[in-house]
N, C-alpha and C positions, 0 to 999 in steps of 0.2 A: 504498498499501499503504499503512496507517496506521503510525507514529513508534508505539516502544514507551513515549513520554506519552500515546497516545489509546488504544491497547491494555488500558494497567495501568487507566484511567478506566474502561472498555466492561467489562474484567472488576469491578472492587469495583462497578458498579452493577450486575453480573448477583450479588453477593454480596450485595448489602445486599437485593433484592429477593426473597433465599434462593432462584439460583439457580446451583447448582455445577455443574452439568452442563453449564451455558450459558460460565460462568466457566475450569472444566477447560480446555477446547482455547487458549483463550485467553492463558490462564497459560503453556501451555504453549509458546506460541508466541515469547510473551514468551521465557521461557529460552532458545527454542531462534536466534532472533535478535537479544540483547543486546548488547552492548561492555560492555569493563570502564568506559566512564562512564558508562553506565545502572546501574551500580549498585544504588544505592536501590531499583531495578524487580525487580535480579534476587530480591533480596533478601525484598521483598515477595513477588515469586511465589509462594520457595521458599515461606516459610509459609502463603499460600494453598493453597498444596498441599498441606503435610502439613494443612492446616484440614481441607482438602475428605478425603482421606483416611483422618480420624481420624474421621472420619461417615463413607463406603463399606466404612468396616474393610478400611481395602489398603492400614492406614499399613505392616506389613513389610513389601512386597512395594515401595513406596517407599521406604521406606530402603534396602532393596537391593539395590535400583537403582541408585541414589543412593551406595551407597558399591561399586558397581559402579565408577561415573563416576569415581566421583572417583581407583581405582587405578588408572583407565587415562589421566586426567589432571590428576596429584596439582593442578594449580597454575590452575585450572579456575574460576574465584568460582563458577558456575553450580551444580557440582557442591559445591563443599562446602557452599557455604549451603545444599542439599537435604539434606548429609548434618547439617548442624547444625540442621535444622527438626525432620529426622527423629525425633533419638536426642529432640531437648525433647517432641515428639509422643507420643514411646513410654515418656519414661519413663526414655530412660540418658540423665540431668541430668550427671552426672558426664563423660560422654565428649562432651557436649556444649559443659561447661565448662573441657575441654580445648582444647578447636577456638578456642572464643570467646577464652578467653586469650590463646591465639599469635596468633591477628589483632592483640588489643590490643595487644601487645608491638609487632608491624611496621604499627601506629596507633592510638600513645593519645592522638590530638586527636579520633578517631571517639568521636563523640557517642551512635550510635545502637549502635554495637556494645558499649561501655561499656554501656548501658542493656538493652543482649539479657545478655548477662556477671550484669546484676545481679537480675536477672529469672530466668535460670536458680538461681544461687547462692539467691536467698530459696523458689521453689518448691520447691527442696532443704531447705528447714530451714535455712540457712545466711545466716540475719540479717544477724549482721556483716562478715560476707565483702561479700553485696551491699552494702556502707550503705559499705565502705570505698571497694570500686570506686567508688560513686560520689564520692565523697568527692575520691578522688582528682582526680575530672573537675572536678568544683568548685571547686577549689586554684585548678586553672587556668583556670575560666570562670563567677567567683559569679554572673552570673546566666543563667546556663544554663535557659529552661524546663523543658526534654527531657528533663536532669539530676533537677531540682526534683518535676517528674511520677514518676521511676522512683521517688525515694524515698517517696512517695505509696504507691507502686504495690508497690514491695518488704514494705510492712507490710499490706498487704492480700494478697498472694501466705504473707507468715508468719502467715496467721490474728492479725493484732493489729492490729483494727478499730478503736480510740480514736486512736491512733498516725495511722493513717491516715488518719481522719477532720481529725482538727487541722493534719497536713501541706493536703490539699484544703483546708483552710476558712483557711488563709492565701495559697498561691496566689490562690484566688477573689477575696481583699484587693485582691492585688501587680497582679491582671493587667486590663488595659486590653482584650482583646480578647476578643468578646462570647460569640463562637464557644465559645472557648474556658474564659470563666464558667460556660458551657451548659453544657457537659464537666464538670467541674467540680464545679456543682450536685446534675448527676444522675449520678456515681461517691458523691456525699457521701449521698440517699438510697436507691440500690442499696446501700450498705453498711447503713445504718440498718435500712432490708426484711431484710440479710442476720442482722444478729443480732438484730431482734426476730421475725423464724420459726426461727433457731438451740434446739433442743431446750435 
């Protein structure tokens, strides 16, 4: 049988080829078989399933099932992350923020959690809160690339493209990783295009 890591790679490959129907059962298998040691895969699978649910217009059913599962298993990370991603997908950001805040209080060094919380705040128009959450993490780990990227992303979500570009350009200057540099260039280009095309 494939490991969680292998299943994760397979699902991502199908999503990259825009094959959600092939990715979905693999993602569900990840959530059925993953243990607490596979937290990264659990989080990704929940996020991807919520994205597929938006595309397939089944997000209400996805969230209702996740809430039912969480009610039955309140300590289950799979159910918790499905609920969080369901809330975010459906636009119930305040409820997602409450869940993410609780998790972050339990694991303040978890940068993925911190980034997801900041993204939720920024998408909800609470840019100051988003930046405060990230800054708290940067105080503890000033060299964090993930958190520096989250600042740039927060400005994108808060519809402040010039600030976003400034932060992506700073990341581009500092980075020695060619793949990250290519990503930053593409983000700068996308943001510039969106600004040009906006009425």
